[in-house]
C-alpha positions, 0 to 999 in steps of 0.5 A: 421904407426902402426894400433894402438898406445900403450895406456900408459904403455899398462897394465892399464887404469886410472880411468878418461881415455879410450882406444880409437879405434886407441889405444891398450893395451899390446897384452896379455891384448888385447887378454884377452879383445877380449876373453871377447867379444867372451864370451859376444856374445856367448850365444845370437849369438848361440840362433839364429841358435838354434831357426831357425835350421841354422848350429851354426858353420857356423853362428860362422864362418861368425860372425867372418868373418863379424866382420873383414869385418866390421872393414876393411870397417869402417877403424878401427874407429867403434868398433863392433862385428857382432853377430846373429840378433834376428830381423830375427827370425820370418821371417826365422821361417815362411819362413822355415815352408812355404818352406825351409831353402834355401828360408829363406837364400834367404830372408836374403841375399836380406835383406842384399843386400838392407841394404848395398844399404841403407848404400850407400845412407846414406853415400851420403845424410846423416841421417836426413831423417831417423828421419822424416820417423821413429820418435821414436813412429814408430821405437819403435812400429816396434821393440816392435812388432817383439819381441812380435810376437815371443811369441808363439814360446817361449811358444811352446818351454817352453811347451816341458819341463816346469820345465827346462824352468822355472829354466832356466828363473829364473837363467837368472833373478837371475844372472842379479839381483845378479851379476854386471860387466861381469858376469851380462852382460852374464847372458843369457849364465849363465842361458843357462848353468844352464838350460842345466845342469838341462836338463842333470840331467833330461835326456833331452840331447842326447850326441850321435851327440857330440861323433860322430862329429870330432874335426876339420873340415869345417862347414856345408854349405847351399845355398840360394834359392829365393821365391818372395812370402816370401820376404815381411816378411823380409823387415821390418827387414831393419828398425830394423837394421837401428835403431840398427846401428844408436843406436850403432854408437851413443852410441860408439860416446857418450862413446868415446867423438866423433861424429861418425854420418858420419860413419853410411853409412859405418856401415850399408853397412858393416852389410848388406854385412856381412849378405848377405855373411853369407846367401850365405853359410848358416850362420845367419844374423848379426847385431851390438851387445849391449852385446859388448857395455856393455863389452866396457863400463865396461872395458873402452877399445874401441880399435878395436884391441880387436875386431880383436882378437874376430873375429879371435877367433870366426873363430877358434872355428867355425872350430870344428864340435864338438862345433856346435854339442854340441850347438845343444844338447841344448833342447827345455826346455832351449830355452823356458826359455831363449827366454821368457826373450830375446823376452820380452827384444826385445819388451821392447827395443821398449818401451824404444825407446818411453821413450827415444824419449819422445813420448807423448801418449796423442796424438791420432796419437801416440796411434793409431800408437803403438796400432794398430801395436802391435795388428797386430804384436802380433796377427800375422795377415797374408794376402796373395795377389797374392801369396805374403804373408804378416805376422804380422811383415810386416803388423804391420810395414806398419801399424805403418808407414801408420797410423803415417804419415797419422794422422800426415799429416791430423793433420797438415792440420786441426790444431789438431795435438797437441790436445789430444782426440779421443776414449781414452778420458774419 
């Protein structure tokens, strides 16, 4: 039995039809759509190694391998590309500064293993407990504080070349506002290209590493080291990846008219396994990509065949050291401009979770949960307890979970759960 059946004539999709995961179009069309997925993930996937110092070619290699692994484990039922996860940037940066790249890779690997184990648990007991542990106000707060915690990093790069950064920032904004379809969805990549051209004209780019790099060769590999004192910084990321995975599966299910909740365990396990594998060789952690959901929505093609093409293309591109060297020439000014957008959007995704979840901010428990967590994350409050360092992301996550469940429990006991009040009242 073939992996995919041909959809219609293989060349077109009717206005009221979609290409389902188990279907495909003709191979030339499928390859073209797969190439679009590579373009969609390219800019964001490479920003993570640029910001963390991880080798970009290695990241691209394990992004492709991770995608193929995801498709195998989910039995070709959930279309997805695994790109670099922004949720890890803050703990990776802090770990690298405190110790080394190897220590950061160790934290990423442990996180990946824990996520895979969580996937096995979800496959066994279901997903109902997730909503009880992390209602929208908690989940939104955790996602938002991760984005806003990165603001100083973005500003640090911005100051390196304010002119280039400003042009890059407005290029992303204008591209998003002016263009629809695929071009609008890859506005970050377009903005980086425009900013890069400006940086070249301003003499901010050194092409020497590109000239010295070979066209073909294996990526640069690194191996993890384990520093227990740094691991707590990574643990909150598991909650973010959990939310991303559940959101991805839900979105694909809605677009394809199917209930895919039973696949969440497999998607979590796949993402965790791909992250751990990538960290074992120096690649960036992985996650399902919203950019690729945009491509699916625009093309109405949900065929997993296109993702097999995208994964294979990514692996092929990773075998050119010259590509990696070219990416590493992107100067701080360009990164500063684009991360002003990206880090802000991560924060706004958290806010959107509040809106979508209809969070009632007249309730003190929701006000305190979000307010305290955000301040802790933005201030990057840091505690060190017996050699174990807890940073703003970890402490903000603990604050969100602890405050919500404490106030919720006390509210049920006293009967004040639904009554507005507290220091917000006027």
